[in-house]
C-alpha positions as a Markdown table, in Angstrom:
| # | Residue | x | y | z |
|---|---|---|---|---|
| 1 | Unk | 0.0 | 0.0 | 0.1 |
| 2 | Unk | 2.8 | 2.4 | 1.1 |
| 3 | Unk | 4.6 | 1.6 | -2.3 |
| 4 | Unk | 1.4 | 2.3 | -4.2 |
| 5 | Unk | 1.2 | 5.6 | -2.5 |
| 6 | Unk | 4.7 | 6.8 | -3.4 |
| 7 | Unk | 3.9 | 5.7 | -7.1 |
| 8 | Unk | 0.7 | 8.2 | -6.7 |
| 9 | Unk | 2.9 | 10.8 | -5.2 |
| 10 | Unk | 5.2 | 10.3 | -7.8 |
| 11 | Unk | 2.9 | 10.0 | -11.1 |
| 12 | Unk | 1.1 | 13.5 | -9.7 |
| 13 | Unk | 4.2 | 15.3 | -9.3 |
| 14 | Unk | 5.3 | 14.3 | -13.5 |
| 15 | Unk | 1.1 | 15.5 | -14.2 |
| 16 | Unk | 1.9 | 18.8 | -12.5 |
| 17 | Unk | 5.5 | 19.3 | -14.1 |
| 18 | Unk | 4.1 | 18.3 | -17.5 |
| 19 | Unk | 1.2 | 21.0 | -17.1 |
| 20 | Unk | 3.6 | 23.6 | -15.7 |
| 21 | Unk | 5.9 | 22.9 | -19.2 |
| 22 | Unk | 2.6 | 22.9 | -21.0 |
| 23 | Unk | 1.6 | 26.3 | -19.9 |
| 24 | Unk | 5.2 | 28.1 | -20.2 |
| 25 | Unk | 5.2 | 26.2 | -24.1 |
| 26 | Unk | 1.7 | 27.8 | -24.7 |
| 27 | Unk | 3.0 | 31.2 | -23.3 |
| 28 | Unk | 5.5 | 30.8 | -25.6 |
| 29 | Unk | 3.3 | 30.0 | -28.5 |
| 30 | Unk | 1.2 | 32.9 | -27.7 |
| 31 | Unk | 4.2 | 35.2 | -27.2 |
| 32 | Unk | 5.3 | 34.1 | -30.6 |
| 33 | Unk | 2.3 | 35.2 | -32.5 |
| 34 | Unk | 1.8 | 38.2 | -31.4 |
| 35 | Unk | 5.3 | 39.1 | -32.6 |
| 36 | Unk | 4.2 | 37.4 | -35.8 |
| 37 | Unk | 1.2 | 39.4 | -36.2 |
| 38 | Unk | 3.4 | 42.6 | -35.5 |
| 39 | Unk | 5.6 | 41.6 | -38.3 |
| 40 | Unk | 3.0 | 40.7 | -40.4 |
| 41 | Unk | 1.2 | 44.0 | -39.9 |
| 42 | Unk | 4.4 | 46.0 | -40.5 |
| 43 | Unk | 5.1 | 43.8 | -43.8 |
| 44 | Unk | 2.3 | 45.0 | -45.1 |
| 45 | Unk | 2.1 | 48.3 | -44.2 |
| 46 | Unk | 5.4 | 48.4 | -46.0 |
| 47 | Unk | 3.7 | 46.7 | -49.3 |
| 48 | Unk | 1.2 | 49.1 | -49.2 |
| 49 | Unk | 3.6 | 51.9 | -49.3 |
| 50 | Unk | 5.6 | 50.9 | -51.5 |
| 51 | Unk | 2.7 | 49.9 | -53.9 |
| 52 | Unk | 1.8 | 53.5 | -53.3 |
| 53 | Unk | 4.8 | 55.0 | -54.6 |
| 54 | Unk | 5.2 | 52.7 | -57.7 |
| 55 | Unk | 1.7 | 54.1 | -58.5 |
| 56 | Unk | 3.0 | 57.9 | -57.8 |
| 57 | Unk | 6.2 | 57.0 | -60.0 |
| 58 | Unk | 3.9 | 55.7 | -62.9 |
| 59 | Unk | 1.8 | 58.8 | -62.9 |
| 60 | Unk | 4.6 | 61.4 | -62.9 |
| 61 | Unk | 6.9 | 61.7 | -65.7 |
| 62 | Unk | 10.7 | 60.7 | -65.0 |
| 63 | Unk | 12.7 | 64.1 | -65.4 |
| 64 | Unk | 15.6 | 64.1 | -63.2 |
| 65 | Unk | 17.5 | 67.7 | -62.9 |
| 66 | Unk | 20.0 | 68.5 | -60.9 |
| 67 | Unk | 17.7 | 70.6 | -58.3 |
| 68 | Unk | 15.6 | 67.7 | -58.2 |
| 69 | Unk | 18.5 | 64.9 | -57.3 |
| 70 | Unk | 19.7 | 67.4 | -54.6 |
| 71 | Unk | 16.4 | 67.3 | -52.9 |
| 72 | Unk | 16.3 | 64.1 | -52.8 |
| 73 | Unk | 19.9 | 63.6 | -51.2 |
| 74 | Unk | 18.3 | 66.1 | -48.8 |
| 75 | Unk | 15.4 | 64.4 | -47.7 |
| 76 | Unk | 17.1 | 61.2 | -46.9 |
| 77 | Unk | 19.5 | 63.3 | -45.1 |
| 78 | Unk | 16.7 | 64.8 | -43.1 |
| 79 | Unk | 17.5 | 68.1 | -44.9 |
| 80 | Unk | 14.6 | 69.9 | -45.4 |
| 81 | Unk | 14.3 | 70.8 | -49.1 |
| 82 | Unk | 14.2 | 74.1 | -50.8 |
| 83 | Unk | 10.5 | 74.9 | -50.8 |
| 84 | Unk | 9.4 | 73.6 | -47.2 |
| 85 | Unk | 12.2 | 76.1 | -45.8 |
| 86 | Unk | 10.7 | 78.7 | -48.1 |
| 87 | Unk | 7.1 | 78.0 | -47.2 |
| 88 | Unk | 8.2 | 78.0 | -43.5 |
| 89 | Unk | 9.2 | 82.0 | -43.9 |
| 90 | Unk | 6.4 | 84.3 | -43.2 |
| 91 | Unk | 5.2 | 86.7 | -46.0 |
| 92 | Unk | 6.7 | 83.6 | -48.4 |
| 93 | Unk | 3.4 | 82.8 | -49.4 |
| 94 | Unk | 1.6 | 82.9 | -52.7 |
| 95 | Unk | 1.4 | 86.6 | -53.5 |
| 96 | Unk | -3.0 | 87.4 | -53.9 |
| 97 | Unk | -3.5 | 88.9 | -57.4 |
| 98 | Unk | -3.3 | 92.6 | -58.5 |
| 99 | Unk | -6.9 | 93.4 | -58.5 |
| 100 | Unk | -6.6 | 95.0 | -61.9 |
| 101 | Unk | -4.9 | 92.2 | -63.3 |
| 102 | Unk | -7.6 | 90.4 | -65.1 |
| 103 | Unk | -11.3 | 92.0 | -66.5 |
| 104 | Unk | -12.8 | 89.2 | -64.4 |
| 105 | Unk | -12.1 | 90.3 | -61.2 |
| 106 | Unk | -13.6 | 93.7 | -61.7 |
| 107 | Unk | -17.2 | 93.8 | -60.6 |
| 108 | Unk | -20.3 | 94.6 | -63.8 |
């Protein structure tokens, strides 16, 4: 009888250890699934961005002037382009049309 009780205790301990291991494995699986979901979401977002940029390139004729190339390199370095700098300065916005510039501007 005593031998049987020892065997039962041993089996219970083994079951408990197996349950703990299964719990750890389940937690790892959930963590990995979350990471996979995050990476998948990032990949989908980047693919959408690539598609958008490709579509923009298809719509715009490719004319690379020296100024355009300089602007691209400045943007890649994190420096504002000439236009962005000019827009940020007060008073440098678009000028209003002069009132006598066109006959349509005069009241009838």
